[in-house]
C-alpha positions in Angstrom: -3.7 7.9 -10.8 -5.4 5.8 -13.4 -6.9 2.5 -12.1 -5.0 -0.7 -11.7 -6.8 -3.7 -13.2 -6.9 -7.1 -11.5 -7.9 -9.9 -13.8 -10.0 -12.5 -12.0 -8.3 -15.6 -13.4 -9.8 -19.0 -13.3 -13.4 -18.8 -12.1 -13.1 -22.2 -10.5 -9.7 -21.5 -8.8 -8.8 -19.3 -5.9 -8.6 -16.1 -7.9 -12.1 -14.8 -7.1 -11.9 -15.6 -3.4 -8.5 -14.0 -2.8 -9.7 -10.9 -4.5 -12.8 -10.8 -2.3 -10.7 -11.7 0.8 -8.2 -8.9 0.1 -11.0 -6.4 -0.5 -12.8 -7.3 2.8 -9.5 -6.9 4.7 -9.1 -3.4 3.4 -6.1 -4.2 1.2 -7.5 -2.4 -1.8 -8.5 0.8 0.0 -5.4 2.7 -1.0 -5.7 2.1 -4.7 -8.0 3.1 -7.6 -9.0 -0.4 -8.7 -11.0 -2.2 -11.3 -11.6 -6.0 -11.4 -11.9 -7.6 -14.9 -14.1 -10.6 -14.2 -17.5 -12.0 -13.5 -19.9 -10.5 -10.9 -21.7 -13.7 -10.4 -18.5 -15.6 -9.6 -17.4 -12.8 -7.2 -20.7 -12.9 -5.4 -20.3 -16.7 -4.9 -16.8 -16.0 -3.6 -18.2 -13.4 -1.1 -20.6 -16.0 0.3 -17.6 -18.1 1.3 -16.8 -15.3 3.8 -20.5 -14.9 4.9 -21.1 -11.8 2.8 -24.2 -11.4 0.7 -23.0 -8.9 -1.8 -25.2 -6.5 -3.8 -24.7 -4.8 -7.1 -25.4 -1.4 -8.6 -24.7 0.1 -12.0 -21.3 1.6 -12.5 -20.1 4.6 -14.5 -19.2 2.8 -17.7 -20.6 0.1 -20.0 -20.5 -3.3 -18.3 -19.1 -1.8 -15.2 -20.9 -2.6 -11.9 -20.3 -1.7 -8.3 -20.2 -4.8 -6.1 -20.9 -3.9 -2.5 -19.3 -6.3 0.0 -20.3 -5.3 3.5 -18.7 -2.0 4.2 -16.6 -2.0 1.0 -17.2 -1.6 -2.7 -15.4 -3.3 -5.6 -15.6 -1.9 -9.1 -16.0 -4.7 -11.6 -15.9 -4.8 -15.4 -18.3 -7.6 -16.0 -16.9 -9.4 -18.9 -18.6 -12.8 -18.6 -21.9 -14.2 -17.3 -21.0 -17.7 -16.4 -23.5 -20.3 -15.1 -22.3 -20.1 -11.5 -24.6 -22.8 -10.3 -23.0 -25.2 -12.8 -19.4 -24.4 -11.9 -17.4 -26.9 -9.9 -14.2 -25.8 -8.1 -11.2 -27.2 -9.9 -13.1 -28.1 -13.1 -13.0 -25.2 -15.5 -14.8 -25.7 -18.8 -14.4 -24.2 -22.2 -16.6 -21.2 -21.2 -14.3 -20.6 -18.2 -11.3 -20.7 -20.5 -12.9 -18.1 -22.9 -13.7 -15.9 -19.9 -10.2 -16.0 -18.6 -8.9 -14.9 -22.0 -11.5 -12.1 -22.2 -10.3 -10.7 -18.8 -6.7 -10.7 -19.9 -7.4 -9.3 -23.4 -9.6 -6.5 -22.0 -7.1 -5.5 -19.3 -4.2 -5.5 -21.8 -6.1 -3.3 -24.3 -7.0 -0.9 -21.5 -3.3 -0.6 -20.5 -2.1 -0.2 -24.0 -4.7 2.6 -24.6 -3.4 4.3 -21.4 -6.7 4.0 -19.7 -5.2 2.0 -16.8 -1.9 2.3 -14.9 -1.2 -1.5 -15.0 -2.6 -4.9 -14.7 -2.3 -7.6 -11.9 -3.2 -11.1 -12.9 -4.8 -13.8 -10.9 -3.9 -17.4 -11.8 -5.4 -19.1 -14.9 -5.7 -22.7 -16.2 -3.5 -23.1 -19.2 -5.4 -26.2 -20.2 -8.7 -24.3 -20.1 -7.5 -21.4 -22.3 -6.1 -23.9 -24.8 -9.5 -25.6 -24.8 -11.1 -22.2 -25.6 -8.9 -21.8 -28.6 -5.8 -19.9 -27.4 -2.6 -20.7 -29.1 -0.6 -19.2 -26.2 0.7 -21.4 -23.4 0.0 -18.7 -20.8 -0.3 -15.1 -19.7 3.2 -14.0 -20.6 3.2 -15.2 -24.2 -0.2 -13.7 -24.9 0.7 -10.3 -23.5 4.0 -10.3 -25.4 2.1 -10.9 -28.6 -0.5 -8.2 -27.9 2.2 -5.7 -26.9 4.2 -6.7 -30.0 7.4 -7.3 -28.2 9.9 -9.9 -29.3 11.6 -10.4 -26.0 10.1 -10.5 -22.6 11.7 -11.6 -19.3 10.2 -13.3 -16.3 11.3 -11.7 -13.0 10.3 -12.9 -9.6 10.5 -10.2 -7.0 10.3 -9.7 -3.2 11.6 -7.0 -0.9 14.9 -8.8 -0.3 15.6 -10.5 -3.7 14.8 -10.1 -7.4 15.6 -12.8 -9.9 15.3 -12.7 -13.7 15.4 -15.9 -15.8 17.2 -16.5 -19.1 15.3 -19.8 -19.6 12.0 -20.6 -17.9 9.9 -23.8 -18.1 12.3 -26.2 -19.7 13.8 -29.6 -18.8 17.1 -29.1 -17.0 18.8 -31.2 -19.6 17.7 -28.9 -22.3 19.0 -25.7 -20.6 22.6 -25.7 -21.9 21.4 -26.0 -25.5 19.0 -23.1 -25.0 21.7 -20.7 -23.8 23.5 -18.4 -26.2 25.4 -15.1 -26.0 22.5 -13.4 -27.7 19.9 -14.8 -25.4 21.8 -14.0 -22.2 22.6 -10.5 -23.5 19.0 -9.8 -24.4 17.9 -10.9 -20.9 20.4 -8.6 -19.3 19.4 -5.7 -21.6 15.6 -6.1 -21.0 16.1 -6.5 -17.2 18.4 -3.4 -16.8 16.1 -1.3 -19.0 13.0 -2.3 -17.0 14.7 -1.6 -13.7 15.5 1.9 -15.0 12.1 2.5 -16.4 9.8 1.0 -13.8 11.9 0.9 -10.6 13.6 4.2 -10.7 17.2 2.8 -10.7 19.5 4.8 -12.9 22.3 2.2 -13.0 20.9 -1.1 -11.7 23.5 -3.5 -10.3 23.0 -6.7 -12.3 24.6 -9.9 -11.1 24.8 -12.7 -13.7 25.1 -16.2 -12.5 27.2 -19.1 -13.9 25.5 -22.2 -15.1 27.9 -24.8 -13.6 29.1 -25.4 -10.1 31.9 -23.0 -9.0 31.4 -21.0 -12.3 32.9 -24.0 -14.1 36.1 -24.2 -12.1 38.2 -23.0 -15.0 36.5 -25.4 -17.4 36.6 -28.5 -15.3 32.8 -28.5 -14.9 31.8 -27.0 -18.2 32.8 -24.1 -20.4 29.5 -22.2 -20.8 30.9 -19.5 -18.5 33.8 -18.9 -20.8 32.1 -19.3 -24.1 28.6 -17.9 -23.5 28.1 -16.0 -20.2 31.2 -14.0 -19.9 31.0 -12.7 -23.5 27.4 -11.6 -22.9 28.4 -9.8 -19.7 31.3 -8.1 -21.6 28.9 -7.0 -24.3 26.5 -5.6 -21.7 29.2 -3.7 -20.0 30.3 -2.2 -23.3 26.8 -0.8 -23.6 27.1 0.9 -20.2 25.1 -1.7 -18.2 26.4 -2.3 -14.7 26.6 -6.1 -15.0 29.0 -8.4 -13.3 29.8 -12.2 -13.3 29.7 -15.0 -14.0 29.0 -15.5 -10.3 28.9 -18.9 -8.6 25.3 -19.5 -7.6 26.2 -21.1 -4.3 27.6 -17.9 -2.9 26.1 -15.0 -4.9 22.7 -15.1 -3.2 24.2 -14.5 0.2 25.4 -11.1 -1.0 22.3 -10.3 -3.1 20.0 -10.5 -0.1 22.3 -8.2 1.8 21.7 -5.6 -0.9 24.9 -5.7 -2.9 22.9 -6.3 -6.2 19.5 -5.1 -7.5 18.7 -8.2 -9.5 20.2 -11.6 -10.2 20.1 -13.0 -13.7 19.7 -16.8 -13.5 20.3 -19.3 -16.2 17.4 -21.6 -15.4 14.1 -21.7 -13.5 15.0 -23.4 -10.2 18.4 -21.7 -9.9 16.5 -18.5 -9.2 13.1 -19.7 -7.8 14.5 -21.9 -5.0 16.2 -19.0 -3.2 13.3 -16.6 -4.1 10.6 -18.8 -2.7 12.7 -19.6 0.3 12.6 -15.9 1.2 9.3 -14.9 -0.4 7.0 -17.9 -0.5 3.9 -16.0 0.5 4.7 -12.5 -0.9 6.7 -13.2 -4.1 5.5 -11.4 -7.2 5.9 -12.5 -10.9 6.7 -9.5 -13.1 6.9 -9.5 -16.9 9.7 -7.2 -18.0 10.1 -5.9 -21.5 6.4 -4.9 -22.0 5.3 -1.3 -22.7 2.8 -1.8 -19.8 3.0 -2.7 -16.2 2.1 -6.3 -15.5 2.5 -8.2 -12.2 1.1 -11.5 -11.1 0.6 -13.7 -8.1 3.4 -16.2 -7.8 1.2 -19.2 -7.4 -1.3 -21.3 -9.4 -5.0 -21.9 -9.2 -4.7 -24.0 -6.0 -7.8 -26.2 -6.8 -7.3 -28.1 -3.6 -8.0 -24.9 -1.6 -10.6 -23.3 -4.0 -13.9 -22.6 -2.2 -12.5 -23.0 1.3 -11.6 -19.4 1.9 -8.3 -20.6 3.3 -6.0 -19.4 0.4 -3.7 -16.6 1.3 -4.1 -13.3 -0.5 -0.6 -12.2 0.4 0.9 -12.6 -3.1 -2.0 -10.8 -4.7 -1.6 -7.9 -2.3 2.1 -7.8 -2.9 1.6 -7.9 -6.7 -0.9 -5.0 -6.4 1.5 -3.0 -4.3 4.4 -3.6 -6.7 2.3 -2.7 -9.7 1.4 0.6 -8.0 5.0 1.3 -7.2 6.1 0.5 -10.8 3.4 2.7 -12.3 4.4 5.6 -10.0 8.0 5.3 -11.0 7.4 4.6 -14.7 9.1 6.9 -17.2 9.9 6.8 -20.9 
């Protein structure tokens, strides 16, 4: 298997230390792995856990072997930040440029088929903007580099997977952002990704309503009749095993029992509240619609915990495990 790449994320956040923490716990032993990051920052993270790491030359340009006690971490050293001048929770422009370099390098390696997939640690959106990025975050940057016009955010755990039609928008704006075309595109991308990367020949796609009780026959809104139902019908006509519009207050009960493979949600909290109730520590963010495998931790930089060694590595480990599974099942 080609290596999986973990991007280090914000050098002043918890990304470096959860990478080191997972490595020391043996969570990486089963995978061919390469970290796109900064050796100096990772050495600082190791000292949080009482480890004085050492480095040796690796097998490729800018690649080093970071020895952490009994374990070794391969690192593609893509930045040489002034570690002594870095304060936790205070990324500067150089940190922002470094975060972008990690993502760009990993994406290029995946597109060139030199890597099986990429797993991303959290970044500071403000810092990458300060470094000149025109993209608000990972997802938009990767979509541009992969030259795709439609990507879908899916949050996944063992018991529940949710995909979002709209993501980070004010709740009041959601109805105006919905359309038959957008809902249908989300269903298409999600079903295709579950076939390609999850080995499901005919994934069972549940599509939620927007309004309480699926609109109650138009009493609480008509988006179900005018937008969501037509999109589902169009998906069914294309052979997609989609159903709905389902009332959100009951559907998740059946989804977690295994009746559906994924739930298409109209807005952010409609899907993420039940997902995080079940998978707060081990949820994984997956970008569907890309030609590469990309998973991510389902949390932010956690500046309040950075440097303490207390941050959980569970989501990172789950993201790595899922990326490996997706890469192994990938076809087409």
